[in-house]
DSSP file (Angstrom, degrees, kcal/mol; ACC not computed):
  #  RESIDUE AA STRUCTURE BP1 BP2  ACC     N-H-->O    O-->H-N    N-H-->O    O-->H-N    TCO  KAPPA ALPHA  PHI   PSI    X-CA   Y-CA   Z-CA
    1    1 A M              0   0    0      0, 0.0     2,-0.4     0, 0.0     0, 0.0   0.000 360.0 360.0 360.0 150.5  -59.2  -94.0   47.7
    2    2 A A        -     0   0    0      2,-0.0     2,-0.5     0, 0.0    21,-0.1  -0.810 360.0-164.5-102.4 139.3  -62.0  -92.4   49.6
    3    3 A V        -     0   0    0     -2,-0.4     2,-0.6     2,-0.0     0, 0.0  -0.990  10.2-146.3-124.8 138.3  -65.6  -91.9   48.3
    4    4 A F        -     0   0    0     -2,-0.5     2,-0.5     2,-0.0    -2,-0.0  -0.886  18.2-177.1 -99.5 115.4  -68.2  -89.7   49.8
    5    5 A A        -     0   0    0     -2,-0.6     2,-0.4     2,-0.0    -2,-0.0  -0.948  14.5-146.9-117.1 132.9  -71.7  -90.9   49.4
    6    6 A Q        -     0   0    0     -2,-0.5     2,-0.5    11,-0.0    11,-0.0  -0.752   8.5-162.1 -92.2 135.0  -74.6  -88.9   50.6
    7    7 A T        -     0   0    0     -2,-0.4     2,-0.4     0, 0.0    -2,-0.0  -0.972  12.2-166.4-115.6 136.3  -77.6  -90.7   52.0
    8    8 A G        -     0   0    0     -2,-0.5     2,-0.2     4,-0.0     6,-0.0  -0.874  13.0-139.8-118.2 148.6  -80.9  -88.8   52.2
    9    9 A S    >   -     0   0    0     -2,-0.4     3,-1.0     4,-0.1     0, 0.0  -0.514  38.5 -97.5 -95.0 179.6  -84.1  -89.3   53.8
   10   10 A A  T 3  S+     0   0    0      1,-0.3    -1,-0.1    -2,-0.2    -2,-0.0   0.802 120.4  50.3 -68.9 -30.3  -87.5  -88.5   52.3
   11   11 A G  T 3  S+     0   0    0      2,-0.1     2,-0.3     0, 0.0    -1,-0.3   0.495  87.3 100.6 -86.9  -7.1  -87.8  -85.2   54.0
   12   12 A D    <   -     0   0    0     -3,-1.0     2,-0.1     1,-0.1    -4,-0.0  -0.595  68.6-126.8 -87.4 142.8  -84.3  -83.7   53.1
   13   13 A D        -     0   0    0     -2,-0.3     2,-0.6     1,-0.1    -4,-0.1  -0.479  34.4 -93.5 -80.8 159.1  -84.0  -81.3   50.4
   14   14 A D        -     0   0    0     -2,-0.1     2,-0.3    -6,-0.0    -1,-0.1  -0.569  48.6-166.8 -74.2 116.4  -81.5  -81.8   47.6
   15   15 A E        -     0   0    0     -2,-0.6     2,-0.4    -3,-0.0    -1,-0.0  -0.762  22.3-115.5-108.6 152.9  -78.2  -80.1   48.6
   16   16 A L        -     0   0    0     -2,-0.3     2,-0.7     1,-0.0    -1,-0.0  -0.675  27.6-125.7 -80.4 133.2  -75.2  -79.3   46.5
   17   17 A N        -     0   0    0     -2,-0.4    -1,-0.0     1,-0.1   -11,-0.0  -0.760  30.6-179.9 -79.7 111.5  -72.0  -81.1   47.6
   18   18 A A        +     0   0    0     -2,-0.7     2,-0.2     2,-0.1    -1,-0.1   0.279  38.1 114.0 -99.7   6.5  -69.6  -78.3   48.0
   19   19 A T        -     0   0    0      1,-0.1     2,-0.4     2,-0.0    -2,-0.0  -0.531  63.0-126.6 -82.5 151.4  -66.6  -80.3   49.1
   20   20 A I        -     0   0    0     -2,-0.2     2,-1.0     2,-0.0    -2,-0.1  -0.770  10.3-140.5 -95.8 133.8  -63.5  -80.5   46.9
   21   21 A N        +     0   0    0     -2,-0.4     4,-0.4     1,-0.2    -2,-0.0  -0.820  22.6 178.2 -95.7 108.3  -62.2  -83.8   46.1
   22   22 A V     >  +     0   0    0     -2,-1.0     4,-2.3     1,-0.2     5,-0.2   0.516  59.7  90.1 -85.0 -10.4  -58.3  -83.4   46.4
   23   23 A V  H  > S+     0   0    0      1,-0.2     4,-2.3     2,-0.2     5,-0.2   0.940  91.5  42.2 -65.5 -47.1  -57.4  -87.0   45.6
   24   24 A P  H  > S+     0   0    0      0, 0.0     4,-2.2     0, 0.0    -1,-0.2   0.869 112.6  55.4 -67.3 -30.4  -57.2  -86.4   41.7
   25   25 A L  H  > S+     0   0    0     -4,-0.4     4,-2.1     2,-0.2    -2,-0.2   0.937 109.4  45.8 -61.9 -45.9  -55.3  -83.1   42.3
   26   26 A C  H  X S+     0   0    0     -4,-2.3     4,-2.3     2,-0.2     5,-0.2   0.909 112.0  51.2 -67.9 -41.8  -52.7  -85.0   44.4
   27   27 A D  H  X S+     0   0    0     -4,-2.3     4,-2.3    -5,-0.2    -1,-0.2   0.927 111.8  47.0 -60.4 -42.9  -52.4  -87.8   41.8
   28   28 A I  H  X S+     0   0    0     -4,-2.2     4,-2.2     1,-0.2    -1,-0.2   0.885 111.7  50.8 -71.1 -34.9  -51.9  -85.2   38.9
   29   29 A M  H  X S+     0   0    0     -4,-2.1     4,-2.8     2,-0.2    -1,-0.2   0.927 111.2  48.4 -67.1 -45.3  -49.3  -83.3   41.0
   30   30 A L  H  X S+     0   0    0     -4,-2.3     4,-2.1     2,-0.2    -2,-0.2   0.905 111.6  49.2 -57.9 -45.7  -47.3  -86.5   41.8
   31   31 A V  H  X S+     0   0    0     -4,-2.3     4,-1.9     2,-0.2    -1,-0.2   0.891 112.2  48.3 -65.4 -40.7  -47.3  -87.6   38.2
   32   32 A M  H  X S+     0   0    0     -4,-2.2     4,-2.6     2,-0.2     5,-0.2   0.943 110.7  52.0 -64.3 -45.7  -46.1  -84.0   37.1
   33   33 A L  H  X S+     0   0    0     -4,-2.8     4,-2.5     1,-0.2    -2,-0.2   0.910 110.7  46.9 -57.6 -44.5  -43.4  -84.1   39.8
   34   34 A I  H  X S+     0   0    0     -4,-2.1     4,-1.6     2,-0.2    -1,-0.2   0.858 110.7  52.1 -59.9 -41.9  -42.1  -87.5   38.5
   35   35 A I  H  X S+     0   0    0     -4,-1.9     4,-2.6     2,-0.2    -2,-0.2   0.888 113.1  45.8 -65.4 -42.0  -42.2  -86.3   34.8
   36   36 A F  H  X S+     0   0    0     -4,-2.6     4,-2.1     1,-0.2    -2,-0.2   0.917 110.3  52.8 -72.1 -43.0  -40.1  -83.2   35.9
   37   37 A L  H  < S+     0   0    0     -4,-2.5    -1,-0.2    -5,-0.2    -2,-0.2   0.867 115.0  41.1 -59.9 -36.2  -37.7  -85.2   37.9
   38   38 A I  H  X S+     0   0    0     -4,-1.6     4,-0.6    -5,-0.2    -2,-0.2   0.940 119.5  42.4 -78.6 -49.1  -37.0  -87.6   35.0
   39   39 A T  H  X S+     0   0    0     -4,-2.6     4,-2.0     1,-0.2     3,-0.5   0.810 100.5  64.2 -73.4 -34.9  -36.9  -85.0   32.1
   40   40 A I  H  X S+     0   0    0     -4,-2.1     4,-2.3     1,-0.2    -1,-0.2   0.841 101.5  49.6 -68.2 -35.4  -34.9  -82.2   33.5
   41   41 A P  H  4 S+     0   0    0      0, 0.0    -1,-0.2     0, 0.0    -2,-0.2   0.808 113.7  49.6 -71.0 -22.0  -31.6  -84.1   33.9
   42   42 A V  H  < S+     0   0    0     -4,-0.6    -2,-0.2    -3,-0.5    -3,-0.1   0.872 112.6  45.6 -75.3 -36.9  -32.0  -85.3   30.3
   43   43 A I  H  < S+     0   0    0     -4,-2.0     2,-1.0     1,-0.2    -3,-0.2   0.919 104.0  66.3 -75.9 -40.6  -32.7  -81.9   29.0
   44   44 A V     <  +     0   0    0     -4,-2.3     2,-0.7    -5,-0.2    -1,-0.2  -0.713  59.5 170.1 -87.4 105.6  -29.8  -80.1   30.8
   45   45 A K        +     0   0    0     -2,-1.0     2,-0.4     2,-0.0    -3,-0.1  -0.832  17.4 144.8-113.9  89.9  -26.6  -81.4   29.4
   46   46 A V        -     0   0    0     -2,-0.7    -2,-0.0     3,-0.0     0, 0.0  -0.951  53.4-110.1-128.4 146.3  -23.8  -79.3   30.8
   47   47 A V        -     0   0    0     -2,-0.4     2,-0.5     1,-0.1    -2,-0.0  -0.653  38.9-117.4 -76.0 124.6  -20.3  -80.2   31.8
   48   48 A P        +     0   0    0      0, 0.0     2,-0.4     0, 0.0    -1,-0.1  -0.524  48.2 161.1 -61.2 108.8  -20.0  -79.9   35.6
   49   49 A V        -     0   0    0     -2,-0.5     2,-0.9     2,-0.0    -2,-0.0  -0.998  41.2-128.6-137.2 138.4  -17.4  -77.2   36.4
   50   50 A N        -     0   0    0     -2,-0.4     0, 0.0     0, 0.0     0, 0.0  -0.781  30.7-149.2 -84.7 109.7  -16.8  -75.3   39.6
   51   51 A L        -     0   0    0     -2,-0.9     3,-0.1     1,-0.1     2,-0.1  -0.612  13.6-120.9 -85.0 139.3  -16.8  -71.7   38.5
   52   52 A P        -     0   0    0      0, 0.0     2,-0.2     0, 0.0    -1,-0.1  -0.386  31.7 -97.2 -82.9 160.8  -14.7  -69.2   40.4
   53   53 A N        -     0   0    0      1,-0.1     2,-2.0    -2,-0.1     0, 0.0  -0.479  29.0-127.0 -66.4 133.7  -16.1  -66.1   42.2
   54   54 A A        +     0   0    0     -2,-0.2     2,-0.4    -3,-0.1    -1,-0.1  -0.495  62.7 127.2 -89.1  72.6  -15.9  -63.0   40.3
   55   55 A R        -     0   0    0     -2,-2.0     2,-0.7     2,-0.0    -2,-0.0  -0.968  58.2-128.3-123.6 147.1  -14.2  -60.8   43.0
   56   56 A N        -     0   0    0     -2,-0.4     2,-0.6     2,-0.0    -2,-0.1  -0.845  26.1-167.0 -88.7 108.4  -11.1  -58.8   42.7
   57   57 A I        -     0   0    0     -2,-0.7     2,-0.2     1,-0.0    -2,-0.0  -0.843  20.9-124.3-103.7 129.7   -8.8  -59.8   45.5
   58   58 A A        -     0   0    0     -2,-0.6     2,-0.3     1,-0.1    -2,-0.0  -0.512  27.0-145.6 -71.9 136.7   -5.8  -57.5   46.1
   59   59 A T        -     0   0    0     -2,-0.2     2,-0.5     0, 0.0    -1,-0.1  -0.737  11.1-119.2-103.3 150.6   -2.6  -59.3   46.0
   60   60 A E        -     0   0    0     -2,-0.3     2,-0.8     1,-0.0     0, 0.0  -0.767  23.2-137.2 -92.1 134.2    0.5  -58.6   48.1
   61   61 A T        -     0   0    0     -2,-0.5    -1,-0.0     3,-0.0     3,-0.0  -0.793  25.6-171.3 -86.5 111.7    3.5  -57.7   46.0
   62   62 A K    >   -     0   0    0     -2,-0.8     3,-1.7     1,-0.1    -2,-0.0  -0.785  31.7-120.1-106.4 156.3    6.4  -59.6   47.4
   63   63 A P  T 3  S+     0   0    0      0, 0.0    -1,-0.1     0, 0.0    -2,-0.0   0.834 111.5  57.3 -61.5 -29.7   10.0  -59.0   46.4
   64   64 A E  T 3  S+     0   0    0      2,-0.1     2,-0.1    42,-0.0    35,-0.1   0.560  82.8 106.3 -82.1  -4.9   10.4  -62.5   45.3
   65   65 A N    <   -     0   0    0     -3,-1.7     2,-0.5    42,-0.2    44,-0.2  -0.401  67.2-133.5 -67.8 147.0    7.5  -62.4   42.8
   66   66 A I  E     -a  109   0A   0     42,-3.5    44,-3.3    -2,-0.1     2,-0.6  -0.914  13.2-154.9-108.1 123.4    8.4  -62.3   39.2
   67   67 A V  E     -a  110   0A   0     -2,-0.5    12,-3.4    42,-0.2     2,-0.6  -0.843   8.4-170.9 -98.0 121.9    6.6  -59.7   37.0
   68   68 A V  E     -aB 111  78A   0     42,-2.9    44,-2.9    -2,-0.6     2,-0.4  -0.955   7.5-165.1-111.5 116.0    6.4  -60.6   33.2
   69   69 A A  E     -aB 112  77A   0      8,-2.0     8,-2.8    -2,-0.6     2,-0.5  -0.891   6.5-165.4-106.9 139.0    5.1  -57.8   31.1
   70   70 A V  E     -aB 113  76A   0     42,-2.4    44,-2.3    -2,-0.4     6,-0.2  -0.987  13.2-152.3-125.3 119.4    3.9  -58.2   27.5
   71   71 A T    >   -     0   0    0      4,-1.9     3,-1.6    -2,-0.5    43,-0.0  -0.217  33.2-100.1 -85.7 177.8    3.4  -55.1   25.4
   72   72 A A  T 3  S+     0   0    0      1,-0.3    46,-0.2     2,-0.1    -1,-0.1   0.751 124.8  57.9 -69.2 -26.3    1.0  -54.5   22.5
   73   73 A N  T 3  S-     0   0    0     44,-0.1    -1,-0.3     2,-0.1     3,-0.1   0.285 121.4-108.8 -90.9  11.1    4.0  -55.1   20.2
   74   74 A E    <   +     0   0    0     -3,-1.6     2,-0.3     1,-0.2    -2,-0.1   0.729  67.8 151.2  66.9  27.0    4.5  -58.6   21.8
   75   75 A D        -     0   0    0      9,-0.0    -4,-1.9    10,-0.0     2,-0.5  -0.619  35.5-143.1 -81.6 144.2    7.8  -57.4   23.6
   76   76 A V  E     -BC  70  83A   0      7,-0.7     7,-2.7    -2,-0.3     2,-0.4  -0.952  13.7-166.8-118.3 134.3    8.4  -59.4   26.8
   77   77 A Y  E     -BC  69  82A   0     -8,-2.8    -8,-2.0    -2,-0.5     2,-0.7  -0.970   7.5-158.1-119.5 126.6    9.9  -57.9   29.8
   78   78 A F  E >  S-BC  68  81A   0      3,-3.2     3,-1.7    -2,-0.4   -10,-0.2  -0.908  85.8 -24.2-106.8 110.4   11.2  -60.0   32.8
   79   79 A N  T 3  S-     0   0    0    -12,-3.4    -1,-0.2    -2,-0.7   -11,-0.1   0.942 129.2 -49.6  52.8  47.5   11.2  -57.9   35.9
   80   80 A N  T 3  S+     0   0    0    -13,-0.4    -1,-0.3    -3,-0.2   -12,-0.1   0.457 117.2 112.4  69.6   2.1   11.4  -54.8   33.7
   81   81 A A  E <  S-C   78   0A   0     -3,-1.7    -3,-3.2     0, 0.0    -1,-0.2  -0.928  72.7-117.2-106.8 127.3   14.3  -56.2   31.6
   82   82 A P  E     +C   77   0A   0      0, 0.0     2,-0.3     0, 0.0    -5,-0.3  -0.386  42.6 168.3 -65.2 136.8   13.6  -57.0   28.0
   83   83 A V  E     -C   76   0A   0     -7,-2.7    -7,-0.7    -2,-0.1     2,-0.2  -0.912  32.1-116.2-139.1 161.9   14.0  -60.7   27.1
   84   84 A S     >  -     0   0    0     -2,-0.3     4,-1.2    -9,-0.1     3,-0.3  -0.574  33.6-107.7 -92.7 170.8   13.1  -62.8   24.2
   85   85 A Y  H  > S+     0   0    0      1,-0.2     4,-0.7     2,-0.2    -1,-0.1   0.827 118.5  57.6 -69.0 -31.6   10.7  -65.7   24.5
   86   86 A S  H  > S+     0   0    0      1,-0.2     4,-0.6     2,-0.2    -1,-0.2   0.830 107.2  46.4 -61.1 -32.9   13.5  -68.2   24.2
   87   87 A D  H  > S+     0   0    0     -3,-0.3     4,-2.1     1,-0.2    -1,-0.2   0.723  94.9  78.3 -81.4 -18.8   15.3  -66.8   27.1
   88   88 A L  H  X S+     0   0    0     -4,-1.2     4,-2.0     1,-0.2     5,-0.2   0.907  88.5  55.5 -57.6 -44.0   12.2  -66.6   29.3
   89   89 A H  H  X S+     0   0    0     -4,-0.7     4,-2.5     1,-0.2    -1,-0.2   0.917 109.5  47.2 -51.2 -51.9   12.2  -70.3   30.1
   90   90 A G  H  X S+     0   0    0     -4,-0.6     4,-2.3     1,-0.2    -1,-0.2   0.853 109.0  54.0 -63.0 -36.3   15.8  -70.0   31.4
   91   91 A R  H  X S+     0   0    0     -4,-2.1     4,-1.7     2,-0.2    -1,-0.2   0.906 108.9  48.2 -60.5 -40.6   15.0  -67.0   33.5
   92   92 A F  H  X S+     0   0    0     -4,-2.0     4,-2.5     2,-0.2     5,-0.2   0.933 111.5  50.8 -61.8 -50.5   12.2  -68.8   35.2
   93   93 A L  H  X S+     0   0    0     -4,-2.5     4,-2.9     1,-0.2    -2,-0.2   0.911 111.1  48.5 -49.0 -49.5   14.5  -71.8   35.8
   94   94 A S  H  X S+     0   0    0     -4,-2.3     4,-1.9     1,-0.2    -1,-0.2   0.833 110.6  50.8 -68.3 -33.7   17.2  -69.7   37.4
   95   95 A A  H  X S+     0   0    0     -4,-1.7     4,-2.0     2,-0.2    -1,-0.2   0.856 110.9  47.6 -72.2 -36.5   14.7  -67.9   39.6
   96   96 A L  H  X S+     0   0    0     -4,-2.5     4,-2.5     2,-0.2    -2,-0.2   0.951 113.2  49.2 -69.3 -47.4   13.3  -71.2   40.9
   97   97 A L  H  X S+     0   0    0     -4,-2.9     4,-2.3     1,-0.2     5,-0.2   0.931 111.1  50.5 -52.3 -47.0   16.8  -72.6   41.5
   98   98 A H  H  X S+     0   0    0     -4,-1.9     4,-2.0     1,-0.2    -1,-0.2   0.903 110.6  47.7 -60.1 -47.0   17.7  -69.5   43.3
   99   99 A A  H  X>S+     0   0    0     -4,-2.0     4,-1.3     1,-0.2     5,-1.2   0.901 112.3  50.3 -55.7 -47.9   14.6  -69.6   45.5
  100  100 A A  H  <5S+     0   0    0     -4,-2.5    -2,-0.2     1,-0.2    -1,-0.2   0.845 112.3  47.2 -68.5 -32.6   15.2  -73.3   46.3
  101  101 A K  H  <5S+     0   0    0     -4,-2.3    -1,-0.2     1,-0.2    -2,-0.2   0.899 115.1  44.2 -69.9 -42.8   18.9  -72.6   47.2
  102  102 A S  H  <5S-     0   0    0     -4,-2.0    -2,-0.2    -5,-0.2    -1,-0.2   0.633 107.8-125.2 -82.6 -14.1   18.2  -69.7   49.5
  103  103 A G  T  <5 +     0   0    0     -4,-1.3    -3,-0.2     1,-0.2    -4,-0.1   0.615  63.8 135.2  79.2  12.7   15.2  -71.4   51.1
  104  104 A T      < -     0   0    0     -5,-1.2    -1,-0.2    -6,-0.2    -2,-0.1  -0.490  66.7 -85.8 -82.7 160.2   12.7  -68.7   50.4
  105  105 A P        -     0   0    0      0, 0.0    -1,-0.1     0, 0.0    -3,-0.0  -0.348  56.6 -87.0 -68.3 154.2    9.2  -69.8   49.0
  106  106 A L        -     0   0    0      1,-0.1   -10,-0.1    -3,-0.1   -42,-0.0  -0.382  50.7-109.1 -70.0 140.5    9.0  -70.3   45.4
  107  107 A P        -     0   0    0      0, 0.0    29,-0.5     0, 0.0     2,-0.4  -0.104  22.2-131.9 -66.8 157.5    8.2  -67.2   43.5
  108  108 A E        -     0   0    0     27,-0.1   -42,-3.5    26,-0.1     2,-0.6  -0.856  17.0-129.3-105.4 151.0    4.8  -66.5   41.8
  109  109 A V  E     -ad  66 137A   0     27,-2.6    29,-3.2    -2,-0.4     2,-0.6  -0.884  19.1-165.9-102.4 119.2    4.7  -65.2   38.2
  110  110 A H  E     -ad  67 138A   0    -44,-3.3   -42,-2.9    -2,-0.6     2,-0.5  -0.940   8.7-155.4-105.5 118.0    2.5  -62.1   37.7
  111  111 A I  E     -ad  68 139A   0     27,-2.9    29,-2.7    -2,-0.6     2,-0.7  -0.859   7.9-168.2-105.9 125.9    1.8  -61.4   34.0
  112  112 A R  E     -a   69   0A   0    -44,-2.9   -42,-2.4    -2,-0.5     2,-0.4  -0.921  16.4-178.6-108.6 102.2    1.0  -57.8   33.0
  113  113 A A  E     -a   70   0A   0     -2,-0.7   -42,-0.2    27,-0.4   -41,-0.1  -0.839  29.0-114.4-109.3 137.7   -0.4  -57.9   29.5
  114  114 A D    >   -     0   0    0    -44,-2.3     3,-1.0    -2,-0.4    -1,-0.0  -0.288  27.8-119.0 -64.4 154.6   -1.5  -55.0   27.4
  115  115 A R  T 3  S+     0   0    0      1,-0.2    -1,-0.1     0, 0.0   -44,-0.0   0.800 111.6  45.1 -70.8 -24.9   -5.2  -54.9   26.6
  116  116 A N  T 3  S+     0   0    0      2,-0.1    -1,-0.2     3,-0.0     2,-0.2   0.247  84.3 116.9-104.1  10.6   -4.5  -55.2   22.7
  117  117 A V  S <  S-     0   0    0     -3,-1.0     2,-0.1   -47,-0.1   -45,-0.1  -0.494  73.2-106.9 -77.8 149.9   -1.9  -57.9   22.7
  118  118 A R     >  -     0   0    0    -46,-0.2     4,-1.2    -2,-0.2     3,-0.5  -0.450  23.9-122.9 -70.7 148.0   -2.7  -61.2   21.0
  119  119 A F  H  > S+     0   0    0      1,-0.2     4,-1.9     2,-0.2     5,-0.1   0.791 107.2  68.9 -68.6 -26.5   -3.4  -64.0   23.3
  120  120 A E  H  > S+     0   0    0      2,-0.2     4,-2.5     1,-0.2    -1,-0.2   0.885  96.7  51.5 -51.1 -44.6   -0.7  -66.1   21.7
  121  121 A A  H  > S+     0   0    0     -3,-0.5     4,-1.2     1,-0.2    -1,-0.2   0.935 114.4  42.1 -62.2 -47.1    2.0  -63.8   23.1
  122  122 A V  H  X S+     0   0    0     -4,-1.2     4,-1.7     1,-0.2    -1,-0.2   0.805 110.6  58.1 -74.4 -24.8    0.6  -64.1   26.6
  123  123 A G  H  X S+     0   0    0     -4,-1.9     4,-3.4     1,-0.2     5,-0.2   0.926 104.8  52.8 -71.6 -45.7    0.1  -68.0   26.0
  124  124 A R  H  X S+     0   0    0     -4,-2.5     4,-2.0     1,-0.2    -1,-0.2   0.855 108.0  48.8 -63.8 -31.1    3.9  -68.3   25.3
  125  125 A A  H  X S+     0   0    0     -4,-1.2     4,-1.9     2,-0.2    -1,-0.2   0.882 113.1  47.6 -66.5 -42.8    4.8  -66.6   28.5
  126  126 A I  H  X S+     0   0    0     -4,-1.7     4,-2.6     2,-0.2    -2,-0.2   0.911 111.2  51.7 -66.0 -43.2    2.4  -68.9   30.4
  127  127 A L  H  X S+     0   0    0     -4,-3.4     4,-2.9     1,-0.2     5,-0.2   0.932 109.1  50.0 -61.9 -42.8    3.8  -72.0   28.6
  128  128 A A  H  X S+     0   0    0     -4,-2.0     4,-1.4     1,-0.2    -1,-0.2   0.886 111.7  47.8 -68.9 -33.4    7.4  -71.0   29.5
  129  129 A A  H  X>S+     0   0    0     -4,-1.9     5,-2.7     2,-0.2     4,-0.6   0.850 113.4  48.5 -66.4 -38.1    6.4  -70.6   33.1
  130  130 A Q  H ><5S+     0   0    0     -4,-2.6     3,-0.8     3,-0.2    -2,-0.2   0.926 110.2  51.1 -66.7 -43.9    4.6  -74.0   33.1
  131  131 A Q  H 3<5S+     0   0    0     -4,-2.9    -2,-0.2     1,-0.2    -1,-0.2   0.827 108.6  51.1 -55.4 -39.7    7.5  -75.7   31.5
  132  132 A A  H 3<5S-     0   0    0     -4,-1.4    -1,-0.2    -5,-0.2    -2,-0.2   0.656 119.0-111.1 -75.8 -18.9    9.9  -74.2   34.2
  133  133 A G  T <<5 +     0   0    0     -3,-0.8    -3,-0.2    -4,-0.6    -2,-0.1   0.721  49.0 174.4  93.9  19.2    7.6  -75.5   36.9
  134  134 A V      < -     0   0    0     -5,-2.7    -1,-0.2     1,-0.2     3,-0.1  -0.476  23.8-149.6 -65.0 127.7    6.3  -72.3   38.3
  135  135 A P  S    S+     0   0    0      0, 0.0     2,-0.4     0, 0.0    -1,-0.2   0.783  75.1  28.7 -72.2 -28.7    3.6  -73.2   40.9
  136  136 A K        -     0   0    0    -29,-0.5   -27,-2.6    -7,-0.1     2,-0.4  -0.963  55.9-178.5-146.3 128.1    1.5  -70.1   40.5
  137  137 A V  E     +d  109   0A   0     -2,-0.4     2,-0.3   -29,-0.2   -27,-0.2  -0.988  13.7 176.0-127.3 129.8    0.8  -67.7   37.7
  138  138 A G  E     -d  110   0A   0    -29,-3.2   -27,-2.9    -2,-0.4     2,-0.4  -0.827  24.2-125.4-129.9 167.5   -1.5  -64.8   38.0
  139  139 A F  E     -d  111   0A   0     -2,-0.3     2,-0.5   -29,-0.2   -27,-0.2  -0.893  14.8-144.4-111.7 138.4   -2.7  -61.8   35.9
  140  140 A I        +     0   0    0    -29,-2.7   -27,-0.4    -2,-0.4     2,-0.3  -0.910  30.7 173.5 -99.2 130.5   -2.4  -58.1   37.0
  141  141 A T        -     0   0    0     -2,-0.5     3,-0.0   -29,-0.1   -29,-0.0  -0.778  32.3-103.1-129.8 170.9   -5.3  -56.1   35.9
  142  142 A E        -     0   0    0     -2,-0.3     3,-0.1     1,-0.1     2,-0.0  -0.722  48.6 -92.9 -89.2 147.5   -6.8  -52.7   36.3
  143  143 A P        -     0   0    0      0, 0.0    -1,-0.1     0, 0.0     0, 0.0  -0.337  56.8 -87.5 -52.1 140.7   -9.7  -52.1   38.6
  144  144 A R        -     0   0    0      1,-0.1     2,-0.6     2,-0.1    -3,-0.0  -0.256  42.8-159.8 -55.7 132.5  -13.1  -52.3   36.7
  145  145 A N        -     0   0    0     -3,-0.1    -1,-0.1     2,-0.1    -3,-0.0  -0.979   7.4-165.1-116.5 117.2  -13.9  -48.9   35.2
  146  146 A E        +     0   0    0     -2,-0.6    -1,-0.1     2,-0.0    -2,-0.1   0.368  55.0 109.0 -82.6   1.5  -17.5  -48.6   34.5
  147  147 A E  S    S-     0   0    0      1,-0.1    -2,-0.1     2,-0.0     2,-0.1  -0.583  78.2-107.2 -85.1 147.9  -17.2  -45.5   32.2
  148  148 A P              0   0    0      0, 0.0    -1,-0.1     0, 0.0    -2,-0.0  -0.376 360.0 360.0 -70.4 154.6  -17.7  -46.1   28.4
  149  149 A Q              0   0    0     -2,-0.1    -2,-0.0    -3,-0.0    -3,-0.0   0.398 360.0 360.0-116.4 360.0  -14.7  -46.1   26.4
């Protein structure tokens, strides 16, 4: 640490030392920085998750894609044909086998669910697709409408 000492002669007037001693300021700032670096990771306890970007990307509708619609009454439609939940798994398997035999890429499943349907009904459709081994499941939504309802 540096110390500034004034020496005066008999003829000098007493002058006020107007210099700022920044050494204590630097010491305080370094101590505060260390405290913040130690305490912030302890305070913030969040599970590290990579969140997706909130962008609506237009998807291409291909003929091999499967569209599963779930109505508000929990009726299920497989490519616009009504099916039961027990038959849904078999339909997914047959579509995957057909794609594998013909050499086309595996189909994607697009789920169109009514706004007022229970999540359990949509979850059963997702489960059937997952059990059948469908590689990609997506949701079809309306573009965001900013008008109040």
